[in-house]
N, C-alpha and C positions, 0 to 999 in steps of 0.2 A: 460527619458526613455533610456533603454540600447539597445543596436543592438545586435541581435543574430548571424548575419551574420559571417561565419568563425569559429564560437565555435565548439569545440568538446565535445559530450556527450556520457556518458555510460548509458546505459538503462537495468536494469535486468528484464528479462520476458517480452521481447519486441516483441517475436514472435507471439502475438496474444493481443486481448483483450485491456484493457487501456494503457499497455506498448506499442503496435503497434501503437495505435492512437497518442499517445505522440512522438513517433518517426517519424512518418508521418507529424505531425502539425510542429515539430520543424526543420525537413529536409526542409520543403517548406520555412521555414526563412533562410535558408543556414545554418544550423547547420551540421555538420558532425556525423553521428549516428553510435555507434558501441553496439551491442546487446549482451548481455550474459543470454542464456535460456538453461532449461534442453533438450529441442527439437529444434534443428536449422530449419528454415523454411525460404527459400528466399524469401526477399523482396526488392523491388528497393530502397527504402528509407535508407537501411542500407549500410554503407561502408564495414562492416565485422560482421558476427555474430559468437559468439564462444559458444560452447556446454559446459556447466557446471552447476553443481548444486550449488547454493548460499551457501550451506553449507561446500563445498570443498574449505577452505579457501587458501590452498596452492594453487590451480589452479587458483583462482580468482587472487591472487598476481601475478601469473605469467602473466595472461592475461592484468591485468592493467600496467604492466612493457612493455608488448608488445606494447599496444597502445601507452604509453608515448612515448617508443623509436620511434615509427611511426610517431607520431604527434608532439611531443615535449612539448605537454601539454594536460591537461584534464580540460574542463571549469565547466562540468555539470555532476553530477552524480545523478541518478533517482534510487531509491530502490523502485521496484515495484512488484518482482515476489514474489508468495505466494500461499497459498492455504487455504481451511477452513475445518473444521471437526465440525459435528454437532451431538448433542446427550446429554443426561443428564450425568451429572458429576457422579452421583451416580455408573453409569454402563460403565463409560468410561475405555477404555484400558489404563493403564498409558503410554505405549509406544505412543499412539496418542497424548497424553497430551505433552509429551515430544518434539514430532515431530512437533506439532503446534507451540510451543514456540520457539523452536530452528529455526524453518524456518522463521516464522512471526515476531520474536523479536531479538532473539540472533544474527540470521545472519545479519539483519539489522545494528545492533549495530557494529559488527565486520566488516562489509564492510565499514561503516563510518569510523572506526579506519584505515583501511588499504588504502582508498582513501583520507585521510586528507593530507598526503604527497604530492600529486600531486596538490590538491586544493590550498594548501598554496603558490604554485608558482603562480596560476594564479588569486587567489582570487575569487573563483567561487562559485557555487550554490549546495547544496545537497537537493533533493526533497525526502521526505520520504512519500510514498503513505500509509496512514492510513484509517480510516473509521468513519463513524457518529456512527458506533456500538461501537466506544471507548468512546463515550459522553453518549449514550442512550443504554447501554448493553442489549442485548437480551437473555432470557430463551435458554437454550439448544445450545447455541452459547458461553457459558461463557469464555472457554478458548481463543477463537478466539477475543472475545470482550476485553479480558484482555491484549492480545497482542498489540490491535490496540490503547488501553489506554495507555499502557505502551509506544509505539512507540511515542505517541504525548508528553509524559512527557520526555522523553529521547530527542527528537528532541530540546525542549526549554532548557534543561539543557545542552545540547551539544553546542547550538548555542552561549552560553555564553563563552565555552572554545576556540571556534575557531574564535570568533568575532575579536580577536586582528590580525588574518591573513586576514581578510575581506571576509572570509567563511561566506556564509547565508545558514542557514537550515530553511525549511519549512515543516510543516506537512500538506499534502493535505486530506481533510475528505470528501470522496464521499458519498453519499447515495446509494441507490438501484440503480444498474447500470447493464444493459444487456449485459453480456457476457459470456464466455464459463466457468467462475468461477462456475456458478451455478450447471453445469452439472458434473463438477470436484470435487464439494464438496464431502467429505468422511461422510457417514452417519454412526456414531457409537451409533447404537440403539439396545442394547441387555436388554431391561427392561423386567423383569420377570413378572411383573403385565401387565395385558393385558390393562386396563383402561390407565395405564401411558404410555404404548408404543403406544397408540392411541394418547394420548395427544401430545407425542413427534412429532409423524408423521403428525398431523395436523399442528402443530406449523412450523415444517420445511416446509411443504406445502405450508403455507401462506407467509413465507419469499421467497421460490423460485418464487410464482406468483409476489409478490412485485418486485423482482430483474427482472423478464422477462417483467414487465411493466415500469420498472425505466429507467434512462436516458441513452443516448448512451454514449460509451467511448469518443467520440468526445467532449463531453461537459466537461469532466475531463481534457482531453488534453488542451483544450483552456484555461482553468484556470491556468494549468502549464505555458503555454505559457506567460500568462499574469503577473504570478509571476515571471518569469525569465526575464521579460522586466523591471520590476522596480528596481530604484537604490536602495532602501531599501525593501527587500522582508519581507512580513509578516511572523510571527512566525507560524501562522496556518490560514487555509482557508478552509470553509465549501463548497462544490460545490451543487449548487441549492437552488432557493429562499426558497423552502418548507424546504429543511433540514436546512438552516440557522435558519429558526423559530424553527426547533426541536432543535437545537444545544443550543439555549438560554433558553430553558425550566428551566435547572437547576438554572438559576439565578432568574426565576420567582415563580417555584413550589418547594416544598420541595421533597426531594428524595423519602420519602415515598409515596407522591403523584404520582411521576413519576412511581416508581416501580408499583403502583397498576394500572396505566393507561396501562403500559407495559402487565402487567399480564393478564389484560382483553383482550387485542389485540392478546397475542400470548400463552396464557395456556388456554386449553380447558377443563381443569380437571372439 
């Protein structure tokens, strides 16, 4: 088991929610935490917080250079910042589709590219926060689910590229988690058919209810800590016993059957 004391971690979106919980848990282990968030909020667990959008790659590069110049190393990078858009693809605004993919997938990939040169020196860890929604995709969150599925696949492929440098990449797949992510979700529901509009509304309402009854961000943070302590980090970890069971459904049931179950749960037509 690896010791975390003295390591340097950079976490995106650590001003609140899952990112903040990860920062607090790792800081208690003696990890020095740097946060990159769109909105900077003071927290005792942070060595310093930088204000930046993760899509602003030039600024992210400058921040990482500053951290490396200050610390002489970066050991851990946690890709966590992101947001959700919900609604029927038929009525989705193209700019929202692009924004969702750019932020939740493209930016994660580019940030992995940028941070690699630093982690090659330390032989560190990359943690990509994905979602169970990338394994069991939900209707009216198709683009979000696609980004999370893509992130898990990317993490596995990328891990082989950086393995010679002893960099370990892990996709963390939380299920429903009670955070401000729910209230921040963008609802793109401009359905012309009233019945379809109501179906979308009810489906999103069920997702929001499940999230607010979900696990705490601390549960996710503890899993991240456990992964970082392992000498051989797993490629993918699902958080929560119930969600581990859900994640193995594709091995047991046909995709048609899984889609049927999801449709019954989340489509009210």
